[in-house]
SEKOLTOR-836695 format. One line per 4 residues: number of its first residue (from 1); their letters; for each residue z, x, y of N, C-alpha, C. Coordinates in steps of 0.001 Angstrom, whole numbers, plus 500000, padded with zeros to 6 digits. Layout:
% SEKOLTOR-836695
NUM	a	Z:X:Y:Z:X:Y:Z:X:Y; ...
END
This chain:
% SEKOLTOR-836695
1	mtlt	045158:579360:412674:044689:578162:411969:043406:577686:412615; 042384:577369:411848:041128:576926:412395:041231:575502:412882; 040275:575120:413696:040275:573763:414233:040188:572741:413114; 039392:573043:412078:039223:572103:410968:040512:571906:410213
5	sqse	041167:573014:409848:042393:572888:409067:043497:572228:409865; 043530:572449:411191:044569:571830:412006:044379:570325:412082; 043173:569876:412260:042931:568443:412352:043168:567743:411036; 043021:568485:409916:043279:567890:408610:044759:567682:408386
9	alsd	045612:568552:408966:047062:568482:408716:047709:567432:409606; 047300:566205:409468:047725:565158:410382:049177:564784:410243; 049796:565153:409114:051191:564764:408908:052147:565926:409073; 051645:567068:409528:052517:568235:409630:053665:567951:410578
13	lnpt	054900:568221:410133:056067:567910:410945:056161:568789:412176; 055659:569990:412105:055803:570878:413250:054780:572008:413190; 053518:571726:413397:052487:572734:413248:052451:573713:414406; 051797:574839:414169:051639:575850:415211:050708:575341:416298
17	lnet	050985:575738:417511:050137:575333:418617:048939:576264:418707; 047784:575781:418361:046564:576539:418473:045506:575660:419134; 044271:576036:418988:043200:575276:419597:043125:573893:418981; 042877:572898:419773:042640:571547:419282:041414:571001:419968
21	sitv	040977:569851:419469:039812:569216:420071:040201:568371:421275; 041493:568382:421626:041976:567568:422733:041891:568358:424030; 041368:567781:425069:041274:568476:426338:042616:568468:427035; 042800:569448:427908:044077:569588:428587:044387:568377:429460
25	tqqv	043342:567797:430056:043569:566673:430964:044133:565459:430246; 043966:565379:428931:044462:564244:428177:045913:564433:427761; 046448:565623:427946:047779:565952:427459:048834:565786:428554; 050007:565272:428166:051143:565229:429081:051615:566641:429377
29	lsdy	051621:567495:428348:051978:568906:428500:050741:569768:428288; 050599:570801:429086:049482:571719:428907:049731:572600:427689; 048701:573296:427225:048845:574187:426083:049884:575273:426376; 049857:575797:427595:050800:576863:427962:052232:576348:427951
33	eaqm	052454:575170:428529:053804:574600:428564:054324:574329:427157; 053463:573802:426319:053864:573512:424942:054153:574794:424171; 053346:575828:424426:053561:577112:423751:054891:577728:424173; 055212:577652:425457:056478:578182:425943:057658:577399:425371
37	fllv	057490:576090:425272:058539:575252:424697:058774:575638:423248; 057703:575869:422526:057801:576277:421129:058524:577612:420991; 058158:578574:421840:058750:579907:421753:060229:579903:422109; 060581:579183:423179:061961:579192:423661:062864:578331:422796
41	vris	062439:577081:422555:063315:576117:421879:063413:576384:420394; 062270:576489:419725:062320:576557:418258:062389:577986:417729; 061442:578813:418112:061404:580153:417544:062596:580988:417994; 062994:580872:419273:064124:581675:419766:065468:581012:419480
45	ccsi	065691:579822:420050:066999:579162:419920:067313:578787:418473; 066332:578178:417806:066560:577778:416411:066868:578981:415527; 066163:580067:415747:066360:581254:414910:067744:581862:415117; 068164:581947:416372:069473:582538:416678:070595:581667:416122
49	iglf	070548:580361:416417:071583:579453:415919:071535:579379:414401; 070319:579432:413845:070165:579364:412399:070820:580525:411674; 070778:581716:412263:071431:582870:411641:072934:582635:411531; 073522:582101:412598:074939:581749:412546:075180:580656:411509
53	gmvs	074272:579669:411470:074423:578564:410536:074388:579009:409083; 073555:579978:408764:073505:580471:407380:074836:581104:406994; 075395:581895:407898:076688:582535:407622:077790:581489:407501; 077811:580527:408420:078869:579524:408414:078822:578659:407163
57	nvin	077630:578346:406676:077532:577519:405481:077866:578283:404212; 077601:579581:404195:078046:580406:403072:079578:580431:403032; 080188:580531:404215:081659:580478:404299:082166:579126:403808; 081491:578043:404220:081882:576706:403757:081824:576607:402239
61	lyvf	080759:577126:401656:080618:577087:400199:081767:577825:399524; 082097:578992:400069:083185:579785:399488:084515:579038:399590; 084784:578448:400760:086048:577751:400974:086207:576589:400006; 085156:575806:399825:085263:574636:398949:085370:575029:397485
65	vkqg	084692:576109:397107:084839:576604:395733:086248:577146:395524; 086764:577852:396533:088121:578407:396468:089154:577296:396330; 088948:576194:397040:089873:575074:396970:089759:574325:395654; 088584:574406:395048:088358:573728:393779:087506:572490:393941
69	lnts	086453:572391:393132:085562:571252:393198:086041:570166:392235; 087280:569766:392442:087898:568767:391557:088249:567478:392287; 087815:567364:393537:088012:566123:394294:086664:565675:394849; 086531:564380:395059:085263:563830:395545:084888:564380:396916
73	inis	085884:564515:397798:085589:564966:399151:085128:566414:399167; 085739:567268:398350:085316:568664:398279:083926:568801:397674; 083636:567995:396667:082306:568018:396052:081252:567596:397072; 081567:566571:397855:080625:566087:398872:080387:567130:399957
77	ffam	081461:567753:400429:081315:568787:401454:080563:570005:400902; 080796:570318:399648:080088:571432:399012:078597:571128:398942; 078251:569894:398533:076845:569489:398459:076195:569501:399836; 076943:569082:400852:076411:569085:402209:076142:570503:402690
81	aisd	077031:571435:402356:076831:572826:402759:075571:573408:402111; 075318:573040:400853:074099:573502:400181:072871:572935:400886; 072900:571646:401185:071780:571000:401871:071547:571605:403246; 072631:571847:403987:072511:572458:405308:071936:573863:405221
85	liri	072378:574616:404228:071888:575986:404061:070393:575988:403747; 069963:575055:402895:068549:574972:402535:067701:574630:403752; 068148:573657:404538:067323:573271:405690:067299:574352:406757; 068376:575133:406891:068343:576242:407849:067366:577308:407396
89	vtvq	067391:577634:406099:066488:578655:405561:065036:578224:405715; 064743:576946:405422:063360:576481:405535:062893:576457:406996; 063795:576131:407920:063421:576169:409342:063180:577606:409788; 063988:578548:409290:063771:579955:409631:062415:580440:409112
93	wmnf	062055:580003:407912:060749:580356:407355:059635:579712:408186; 059865:578476:408609:058905:577779:409462:058713:578526:410781; 059814:578980:411357:059730:579717:412617:058946:581019:412445; 059167:581683:411328:058424:582918:411060:056929:582638:410959
97	cslp	056581:581579:410254:055173:581217:410097:054544:580765:411412; 055384:580397:412391:054883:579899:413672:054816:580973:414746; 055179:582206:414407:055149:583278:415397:053744:583462:415961; 053631:583719:417253:052308:583929:417852:051600:585116:417205
101	nidt	050325:584949:416981:049477:586022:416437:049923:586501:415056; 050654:585662:414315:051095:586098:412985:049911:586269:412042; 048811:585557:412318:047625:585686:411469:046981:587062:411591; 047402:587841:412591:046827:589189:412757:047517:590222:411870
105	lgip	048535:589807:411104:049248:590751:410247:048412:591206:409060; 047353:590496:408777:046482:590892:407673:046837:590260:406343; 047861:589423:406321:048231:588725:405090:047209:587610:404856; 046656:587511:403658:045556:586557:403413:046006:585111:403271
109	wvfs	046774:584639:404240:047234:583252:404259:046866:582621:405585; 046717:581318:405582:046700:580544:406811:048132:580051:406982; 048898:580732:407827:050335:580504:407888:050702:579069:408250; 049907:578447:409124:050211:577067:409483:050048:576136:408287
113	diry	049112:576460:407395:048943:575679:406168:050072:575953:405182; 050429:577226:405041:051512:577606:404123:052815:576940:404556; 053024:576911:405871:054241:576327:406417:054358:574837:406107; 053227:574167:406061:053212:572711:405920:053931:572247:404652
117	lsas	053588:572817:403516:054189:572394:402255:055471:573150:401918; 055565:574410:402347:056713:575231:401938:057901:575143:402889; 057691:574575:404094:058787:574535:405064:058957:573179:405730; 057865:572601:406231:057983:571375:407030:058607:570226:406248
121	wptg	058024:569880:405130:058550:568754:404360:059845:569068:403633; 060044:570279:403072:061369:570595:402509:062484:570478:403542; 062197:570866:404795:063198:570713:405856:063512:569246:406101; 062469:568427:406183:062679:567002:406388:063468:566367:405258
125	canr	063178:566776:404027:063899:566251:402866:065370:566646:402915; 065654:567903:403247:067040:568370:403343:067785:567640:404458; 067090:567341:405554:067708:566569:406640:068173:565205:406143; 067318:564548:405394:067658:563225:404870:068835:563299:403906
129	itlf	068816:564301:403050:069893:564448:402062:071234:564640:402762; 071266:565502:403779:072504:565724:404531:072999:564436:405171; 072089:563668:405726:072465:562420:406389:073014:561403:405383; 072387:561303:404226:072870:560380:403193:074224:560820:402640
133	itay	074432:562126:402497:075732:562613:402039:076816:562255:403054; 076479:562390:404339:077428:562024:405390:077758:560537:405330; 076749:559715:405096:076979:558277:404958:077912:557997:403786; 077703:558705:402684:078564:558520:401515:080001:558944:401816
137	itae	080178:560048:402530:081521:560535:402866:082250:559528:403753; 081563:558996:404760:082222:558023:405640:082579:556749:404881; 081696:556336:403967:081992:555147:403152:083187:555399:402241; 083254:556597:401682:084368:556946:400796:085689:556985:401559
141	rflc	085667:557544:402777:086892:557590:403583:087358:556179:403959; 086394:555301:404204:086737:553913:404508:087441:553262:403318; 086898:553484:402128:087500:552911:400916:088884:553498:400653; 089078:554758:401011:090392:555390:400830:091456:554692:401669
145	ivfp	091072:554214:402849:092023:553534:403725:092250:552095:403263; 091171:551418:402860:091268:550018:402460:091956:549865:401101; 091608:550766:400164:092174:550693:398808:092845:552013:398441; 093929:552367:399109:094547:553681:398878:095073:553881:397455
149	lkik	095462:552801:396799:096032:552918:395451:094968:552842:394360; 093788:552331:394702:092742:552146:393695:091599:553143:393819; 091602:553912:394917:090450:554758:395219:090189:555804:394144; 091248:556340:393526:091055:557377:392511:090342:556840:391288
153	kmik	090554:555543:391004:089857:554930:389877:088443:554502:390261; 088275:554135:391531:086968:553665:391999:085982:554820:392162; 086424:555895:392792:085540:557028:393060:086109:558282:392396; 085642:558557:391210:086048:559753:390480:085084:560895:390816
157	psrt	085518:562135:390638:084622:563264:390898:083298:563177:390137; 083355:562709:388896:082124:562600:388100:081166:561586:388710; 081704:560477:389244:080859:559483:389882:080267:560017:391183; 081047:560796:391895:080532:561414:393119:079357:562325:392822
161	vlil	079472:563107:391753:078378:564002:391353:077122:563191:391046; 077282:562085:390339:076130:561236:389997:075500:560631:391254; 076338:560189:392185:075825:559612:393432:075067:560660:394238; 075619:561851:394319:074962:562926:395066:073641:563321:394409
165	laid	073617:563347:393081:072365:563647:392372:071331:562555:392633; 071785:561302:392676:070874:560190:392967:070295:560323:394367; 071135:560744:395325:070655:560976:396694:069570:562039:396705; 069792:563130:395971:068799:564209:395894:067490:563713:395286
169	vvnt	067594:562966:394188:066396:562505:393476:065580:561544:394331; 066252:560563:394952:065548:559569:395761:064811:560234:396921; 065482:561153:397606:064851:561812:398757:063743:562760:398334; 063896:563401:397192:062838:564290:396697:061617:563496:396270
173	lglv	061834:562333:395655:060712:561485:395248:059902:561015:396452; 060537:560970:397619:059822:560576:398824:058712:561543:399211; 058730:562753:398649:057712:563756:398951:056513:563681:398004; 056639:562908:396938:055602:562863:395909:054229:562496:396456
177	peya	054092:561451:397310:052751:561117:397814:052057:562276:398519; 052827:563066:399290:052219:564175:400025:051826:565315:399091; 052749:565691:398206:052467:566812:397314:051451:566445:396233; 051217:565152:396040:050212:564717:395073:048800:564773:395643
181	svyy	048712:564884:396971:047384:564876:397594:047057:566145:398360; 048032:567029:398532:047811:568285:399257:048257:569450:398381; 047477:570502:398359:047835:571672:397555:047233:572923:398199; 047594:574086:397665:047077:575353:398168:045847:575786:397359
185	ewkf	044892:576383:398081:043672:576840:397419:043049:577976:398232; 042436:578912:397536:041716:579983:398221:040403:579426:398746; 040202:579550:400071:039007:578998:400706:038387:580036:401638; 037100:579912:401810:036397:580811:402734:036379:580175:404114
189	ypak	036818:580951:405125:036859:580485:406509:035780:581231:407302; 034665:580568:407600:033542:581230:408282:033931:581856:409611; 034835:581208:410372:035215:581726:411691:035868:583097:411584; 036573:583336:410469:037232:584627:410267:036484:585511:409275
193	nktl	035467:584910:408645:034678:585629:407647:035576:586186:406539; 036577:585370:406140:037536:585793:405120:037835:584650:404160; 038257:585029:402963:038783:584056:402014:040300:584093:402109; 040890:582969:402473:042326:582900:402701:042946:581754:401902
197	lgma	044268:581863:401687:044996:580802:401004:045401:579755:402033; 044887:578557:401854:045198:577481:402783:045298:576150:402073; 045415:575087:402857:045567:573755:402289:044236:573193:401813; 044324:572441:400730:043177:571682:400240:043665:570269:399950
201	frsn	042736:569322:399922:043108:567925:399778:042406:567302:398580; 043166:566523:397829:042612:565828:396672:041868:564572:397128; 041168:563963:396196:040347:562797:396523:041166:561599:396967; 042468:561576:396604:043316:560429:396972:043996:560606:398322
205	rsst	043566:561618:399080:044222:561924:400344:044170:560753:401323; 043041:560063:401373:042901:558974:402336:043884:557838:402088; 044277:557646:400838:045198:556555:400506:046660:556956:400653; 046943:558254:400632:048340:558716:400722:048702:559239:402102
209	qgvt	047682:559524:402950:047942:560103:404254:048811:559172:405096; 049917:559672:405579:050827:558888:406390:051919:558189:405613; 051748:558065:404277:052753:557383:403456:054072:558139:403478; 053993:559463:403312:055206:560274:403280:055944:560206:404609
213	fsih	055199:560190:405714:055837:560085:407024:056551:558754:407176; 055939:557685:406671:056564:556363:406745:057839:556317:405900; 057778:556909:404705:058960:556975:403838:060055:557794:404511; 059643:558911:405098:060587:559788:405803:061281:559030:406932
217	aall	060496:558307:407725:061059:557555:408843:062002:556461:408350; 061608:555760:407279:062433:554671:406743:063755:555194:406200; 063713:556274:405416:064937:556825:404829:065865:557389:405904; 065294:558078:406892:066112:558609:407984:066801:557485:408747
221	tial	066051:556425:409011:066615:555294:409752:067737:554628:408968; 067502:554388:407691:068526:553762:406839:069791:554608:406813; 069623:555927:406622:070778:556816:406521:071548:556888:407834; 070825:556992:408963:071501:557082:410258:072253:555794:410579
225	vavi	071626:554656:410311:072295:553370:410541:073540:553265:409660; 073436:553726:408409:074585:553681:407501:075728:554536:408024; 075416:555729:408520:076449:556608:409073:077144:555934:410251; 076367:555377:411152:076941:554744:412342:077802:553538:411962
229	vfti	077280:552689:411070:078018:551479:410670:079304:551840:409946; 079208:552740:408958:080402:553118:408199:081445:553778:409095; 080982:554571:410055:081920:555246:410951:082614:554250:411877; 081855:553303:412419:082458:552282:413275:083488:551470:412502
233	vlvi	083131:551054:411289:084054:550283:410455:085285:551108:410112; 085072:552401:409856:086181:553295:409546:087136:553412:410727; 086592:553573:411924:087423:553683:413122:088214:552397:413345; 087556:551261:413182:088242:549974:413341:089378:549840:412335
237	qlks	089119:550241:411095:090131:550138:410052:091306:551074:410318; 091008:552267:410821:092079:553210:411141:092971:552671:412252; 092342:552090:413282:093122:551513:414374:093956:550332:413888; 093392:549545:412978:094117:548403:412427:095335:548863:411636
241	ksqw	095151:549903:410823:096260:550448:410048:097325:551047:410961; 096885:551707:412027:097831:552304:412966:098686:551238:413636; 098046:550133:414024:098784:549040:414653:099754:548403:413665; 099332:548267:412425:100201:547682:411394:101443:548547:411179
245	rkdn	101247:549865:411176:102383:550771:410988:103356:550680:412156; 102809:550513:413364:103675:550376:414531:104537:549120:414414; 103932:548045:413926:104632:546764:413837:105613:546710:412674; 105452:547611:411672:106270:547512:410465:107089:548758:410174
249	tgnk	107149:549675:411095:107931:550888:410894:109185:550819:411748; 110335:550922:411089:111610:550822:411801:112000:552121:412464; 111656:553226:411854:112037:554528:412378:111084:554914:413511; 111643:555059:414726:110799:555321:415881:110059:556646:415789
253	sqme	110747:557713:415341:110106:559017:415247:108982:558996:414214; 109213:558274:413095:108177:558179:412076:106987:557392:412611; 107276:556352:413393:106224:555544:413979:105350:556386:414908; 105991:557184:415746:105241:558025:416673:104425:559064:415927
257	smss	105017:559609:414833:104313:560607:414043:103055:560011:413414; 103189:558811:412846:102044:558157:412222:100980:557829:413256; 101399:557349:414417:100456:556989:415469:099665:558205:415924; 100344:559320:416123:099678:560554:416540:098694:561031:415487
261	rdkk	099112:560927:414230:098252:561368:413136:096989:560505:413059; 097173:559209:413213:096036:558301:413158:095088:558522:414330; 095644:558741:415524:094805:558981:416694:093962:560238:416524; 094564:561266:415941:093833:562508:415715:092697:562298:414728
265	tvkl	092969:561525:413681:091933:561246:412693:090789:560455:413317; 091140:559463:414141:090121:558657:414809:089248:559533:415701; 089858:560424:416474:089098:561306:417354:088148:562196:416565; 088625:562719:415419:087780:563586:414611:086623:562814:413984
269	vili	086909:561587:413553:085845:560760:412984:084805:560432:414047; 085272:560102:415254:084354:559822:416359:083529:561065:416685; 084177:562241:416652:083463:563493:416917:082342:563699:415914; 082651:563495:414640:081633:563650:413597:080484:562675:413831
273	avvm	080825:561418:414161:079805:560395:414370:078919:560728:415564; 079528:561187:416669:078770:561511:417867:077826:562686:417614; 078339:563737:416971:077516:564909:416662:076360:564520:415759; 076662:563740:414713:075620:563321:413774:074578:562448:414460
277	afcy	075028:561466:415241:074091:560565:415914:073225:561326:416914; 073842:562233:417674:073090:563010:418664:072043:563888:417998; 072422:564543:416918:071539:565516:416273:070417:564868:415468; 070628:563674:414957:069621:563048:414105:068775:561995:414809
281	tpav	069252:561457:415910:068479:560442:416610:067080:560925:417011; 066922:562159:417540:065565:562610:417885:064604:562594:416702; 065056:563071:415539:064182:563100:414359:063814:561690:413911; 064788:560783:413961:064520:559396:413555:063521:558753:414503
285	vlsl	063744:558898:415798:062853:558290:416795:061443:558866:416684; 061344:560199:416569:060026:560835:416492:059304:560463:415207; 060040:560316:414110:059413:559901:412855:058825:558505:412978; 059575:557608:413620:059083:556242:413811:057868:556222:414738
289	vssf	057950:556976:415826:056831:557030:416776:055590:557624:416101; 055793:558692:415318:054671:559340:414633:054020:558418:413612; 054816:557508:413063:054290:556593:412050:053446:555479:412657; 053742:555090:413906:053103:553915:414493:052120:554219:415623
293	ipdf	052197:555418:416201:051308:555747:417317:050388:556903:416930; 049115:556632:416645:048179:557678:416206:048032:558824:417197; 048093:558529:418503:047924:559587:419505:049064:560597:419485; 050216:560180:418962:051370:561082:418902:051368:561779:417543
297	gvgg	050509:562781:417414:050367:563510:416159:049595:564785:416388; 049343:565523:415308:048665:566812:415416:047276:566669:416017; 046540:565664:415570:045185:565477:416066:045082:564432:417151; 046218:563952:417663:046211:562898:418669:046072:563429:420078
301	rqan	045978:562515:421013:045794:562908:422405:047034:563579:422991; 048184:563302:422396:049427:563905:422888:049969:564910:421862; 049083:565744:421347:049467:566726:420337:050509:567711:420874; 050327:568175:422106:051279:569131:422676:052666:568518:422829
305	lfhs	052706:567256:423244:053987:566558:423362:054626:566392:421988; 053797:566122:420995:054258:566002:419610:054910:567304:419149; 054236:568424:419343:054759:569732:418934:056088:570033:419626; 056129:569791:420939:057300:570152:421730:058514:569298:421390
309	twsf	058310:567996:421268:059446:567121:420963:059972:567358:419554; 059077:567656:418615:059548:567963:417256:060311:569292:417237; 059938:570213:418112:060706:571463:418205:062141:571162:418619; 062310:570227:419567:063649:569830:419996:064403:569169:418846
313	aylt	063707:568348:418046:064349:567687:416906:064830:568712:415892; 064032:569759:415663:064463:570816:414745:065664:571565:415301; 065692:571751:416619:066826:572449:417232:068114:571661:417045; 068086:570353:417312:069297:569553:417137:069731:569505:415676
317	giin	068749:569525:414763:069088:569558:413343:069777:570845:412951; 069296:571958:413493:069913:573259:413207:071326:573316:413783; 071500:572747:414973:072836:572710:415574:073796:571945:414672; 073350:570791:414188:074190:569983:413314:074548:570737:412031
321	asvn	073588:571448:411465:073833:572182:410226:074729:573393:410432; 074866:573836:411687:075609:575057:411961:077024:574838:412480; 077289:573663:413083:078587:573454:413728:079623:572803:412817; 079222:572439:411600:080172:571779:410703:081411:572613:410430
325	ifiy	081267:573922:410475:082407:574799:410198:083530:574553:411220; 083175:574266:412478:084184:573989:413495:084853:572635:413248; 084050:571662:412816:084601:570334:412539:085552:570403:411350; 085153:571099:410300:086027:571251:409133:087327:571951:409520
329	ykls	087194:572967:410364:088366:573756:410751:089388:572884:411488; 088895:571970:412333:089798:571078:413059:090249:569898:412211; 089378:569453:411327:089646:568243:410559:090631:568457:409423; 090552:569599:408769:091333:569819:407552:092248:571033:407685
333	skyk	093555:570769:407590:094512:571877:407617:094351:572740:406369; 093932:572121:405268:093705:572875:404029:092523:573823:404186; 091461:573339:404828:090309:574204:405099:090714:575357:406003; 091485:575041:407047:091930:576067:407992:092746:577141:407282
337	stfk	093623:576717:406368:094455:577663:405629:093611:578581:404754; 092642:578005:404035:091765:578810:403170:090886:579735:403998; 090412:579241:405144:089591:580050:406042:090366:581263:406543; 091614:581031:406966:092444:582136:407445:092738:583130:406334
341	elfg	092944:582618:405137:093206:583498:403994:091987:584359:403689; 090791:583767:403828:089547:584493:403572:089391:585690:404500; 089765:585504:405754:089590:586574:406752:090887:587321:407048; 091886:587112:406205:093133:587845:406358:093898:587519:407617
345	ltsq	093826:586274:408062:094477:585882:409307:095853:585259:409073; 096182:584966:407821:097447:584283:407517:098630:585133:407871; 098620:586403:407440:099763:587278:407703:099924:587549:409185; 098783:587638:409914:098855:587888:411346:099476:586705:412065
349	tkq	099138:585474:411584:099701:584276:412209:101199:584217:411996; 101641:584568:410787:103060:584537:410469:103831:585543:411302; 103240:586706:411567:103900:587715:412373:104022:587249:413811
END
């Protein structure tokens, strides 16, 4: 990527580390340190974990289809698996475009430019969608506990589909300002003496630059706060119900059984909340910092720090998209049964 094209891509979520106009003395991390961080954390770790994540999410899709998409919770988990699969694929494509010396392959593209629209923002959008779906699931589980007899009328599968579609539409519309001002075009690059496919900017670029990042930061923050709040309220409600059952259950064995069941559910809900909060907090914090601090960006004085920290944010996102299969396996006995049936483990367990 040329110096000109790199400085123009001021909103790139995770650009390739190449030459910049920033001197090394101004950087917290040197170019070499940032390059090593990129290679180890994102290109190596993200790619390896991502391969597992693609397989695990395909398995999730199969399991939920096998169980039937006739309940709100299965539809939500199915939608989340699709979103997770998309963001893993886009990160893998991003990693490929970020490989060192990839421009020497002879393909007439500026890979860092191609990555910007085809991988960086689609990944960010998929991250938001997954987070909003999680918020919806926690809210739905809360309503199931509070209104156990009315929940089937309140949240029907058809309504869940509409809500999930609304989540997709709202988050996709957040990309409109960026895609309305940036596009691909064949351009001549004097430094390489070649005509290559790279980014071009429309006349409205100055008015839209940074808008998409601000929208991204706002939506991520709203979704993460919603997940945390709904999960805390859910845990409180579960503990309240557990205490009520203890006080109103005459059969001691039944009381102990209910208490154990509730404790297990609380632990699993806390596990989901901790994993989600850990994996998404870096992206939320970095989005907010990128929106308010000009130096923390591609063309800023701390460009290397920007690249490296965003690589870590992508890694935690990939981890979150890949480990759900373990959470489902522990959380749902029905999922575990279908999973074992898929891999022929049921008969072995019975033996």
